[in-house]
C-alpha positions as CSV (number, residue, x, y, z in Angstrom):
1,M,-8.7,-38.1,21.2
2,K,-8.4,-34.8,23.1
3,K,-4.7,-34.5,22.2
4,R,-5.5,-34.9,18.5
5,I,-8.1,-32.2,18.6
6,I,-5.8,-29.8,20.5
7,L,-3.0,-30.6,18.1
8,L,-5.2,-30.0,15.1
9,A,-6.5,-26.7,16.6
10,M,-2.9,-25.6,17.2
11,L,-1.9,-26.3,13.6
12,I,-4.9,-24.5,12.1
13,M,-5.0,-21.4,14.4
14,P,-1.7,-19.8,13.6
15,M,-2.5,-19.8,9.9
16,S,-5.3,-17.3,10.2
17,V,-4.3,-15.2,13.2
18,N,-1.7,-12.9,11.8
19,A,-2.1,-13.4,8.0
20,S,-2.7,-10.3,5.9
21,D,-5.7,-10.6,3.7
22,Y,-3.8,-8.7,0.9
23,P,-2.3,-11.1,-1.7
24,T,1.5,-10.7,-2.1
25,E,0.9,-9.9,-5.8
26,A,-1.3,-6.9,-5.0
27,I,1.2,-5.6,-2.5
28,V,4.1,-5.8,-4.9
29,R,2.1,-4.2,-7.8
30,N,1.0,-1.4,-5.4
31,V,4.6,-0.7,-4.4
32,I,6.0,-0.9,-7.9
33,D,3.3,1.4,-9.3
34,C,4.0,3.9,-6.5
35,M,7.7,3.8,-7.1
36,T,7.1,4.3,-10.9
37,E,4.9,7.4,-10.1
38,L,7.7,8.8,-7.8
39,G,10.3,8.5,-10.6
40,G,11.9,5.1,-10.5
41,L,12.8,1.9,-8.8
42,N,15.3,3.0,-6.2
43,D,15.8,2.6,-2.4
44,P,14.3,6.0,-1.3
45,N,11.1,5.3,-3.3
46,L,11.0,1.7,-2.0
47,Y,11.0,3.0,1.6
48,T,8.4,5.6,0.8
49,C,6.1,3.2,-1.1
50,T,6.3,0.3,1.3
51,C,5.4,2.7,4.1
52,R,2.4,3.9,2.0
53,A,1.4,0.3,1.2
54,D,1.6,-0.6,4.9
55,Y,-0.6,2.4,5.8
56,T,-3.2,1.5,3.2
57,M,-3.3,-2.1,4.4
58,S,-3.8,-1.0,8.0
59,H,-6.7,1.3,7.0
60,M,-8.6,-0.8,4.3
61,T,-9.5,-4.4,3.9
62,F,-8.3,-6.0,0.7
63,A,-12.0,-6.2,-0.5
64,E,-12.3,-2.4,-0.1
65,Y,-8.9,-1.8,-1.8
66,D,-9.8,-4.2,-4.7
67,D,-13.2,-2.6,-5.2
68,A,-11.6,0.9,-5.2
69,T,-8.8,0.0,-7.7
70,F,-11.2,-1.8,-10.0
71,F,-13.5,1.2,-9.9
72,D,-10.7,3.7,-10.6
73,R,-9.3,1.6,-13.5
74,N,-12.6,1.1,-15.2
75,K,-14.7,4.2,-14.6
76,Q,-13.6,5.7,-17.9
77,M,-14.7,2.7,-19.9
78,A,-17.3,3.7,-22.5
79,G,-20.7,2.1,-23.0
80,K,-22.8,-0.2,-20.9
81,R,-19.9,-1.8,-19.2
82,G,-18.6,1.6,-18.2
83,A,-22.0,2.6,-16.9
84,M,-22.1,-0.5,-14.7
85,V,-18.9,0.5,-13.1
86,R,-19.7,4.2,-12.8
87,D,-23.2,3.5,-11.3
88,N,-21.7,1.2,-8.7
89,E,-22.2,3.0,-5.4
90,R,-20.0,0.6,-3.4
91,G,-17.2,1.2,-5.9
92,K,-17.6,4.9,-5.6
93,A,-17.6,4.8,-1.8
94,H,-14.5,2.6,-1.7
95,S,-12.8,4.8,-4.3
96,E,-13.4,7.8,-2.1
97,M,-12.1,5.9,0.9
98,Y,-9.0,4.9,-1.0
99,E,-8.3,8.5,-2.1
100,K,-8.6,9.6,1.5
101,V,-6.3,6.8,2.7
102,L,-3.7,7.6,0.0
103,S,-3.8,11.3,0.9
104,E,-3.2,10.4,4.6
105,A,-0.4,7.9,3.6
106,E,1.4,10.6,1.6
107,K,1.3,12.8,4.7
108,N,2.5,10.1,6.9
109,C,5.1,8.6,4.5
110,P,6.9,11.5,2.8
111,V,9.3,10.9,-0.1
112,V,12.7,10.0,1.4
113,K,15.5,12.1,-0.1
114,H,19.1,11.1,0.1
115,I,21.0,13.9,1.8
116,E,24.8,14.0,1.6
117,P,26.4,14.7,4.9
118,V,28.1,18.1,5.2
119,K,31.9,17.7,5.3
120,N,33.4,19.9,7.9
121,K,36.5,21.7,6.9
122,A,39.4,21.5,9.2
123,P,40.0,24.9,10.8
124,E,42.8,26.8,9.2
125,K,45.8,27.2,11.4
126,T,46.9,30.8,11.9
127,E,50.3,31.6,13.2
């Protein structure tokens, strides 16, 4: 009986220990949106945006991120529905937190530029 309990515990524990609470879809959408804002889907933008996504995930829970992005997407909505979003203090707080985290991520993850190596000319021989 003890062996079964230990085995069950070993099977369940690893699933929750290192798992990110961010759904894969949210991460991919975040990275693709970032890459689009930077000018396109290319390797330098991929490196920059995955760095920024990692930074965001390490500084905000998914619930905070989800609230912030929902608030930012819908705060311009007109009428009662828009008022419900605009008057949401938690959404405002998470939106402000997200803006701060994004600003820090931009500082910590600059846009990678491809730099061509300088080709050294062979010295000219003088006689």
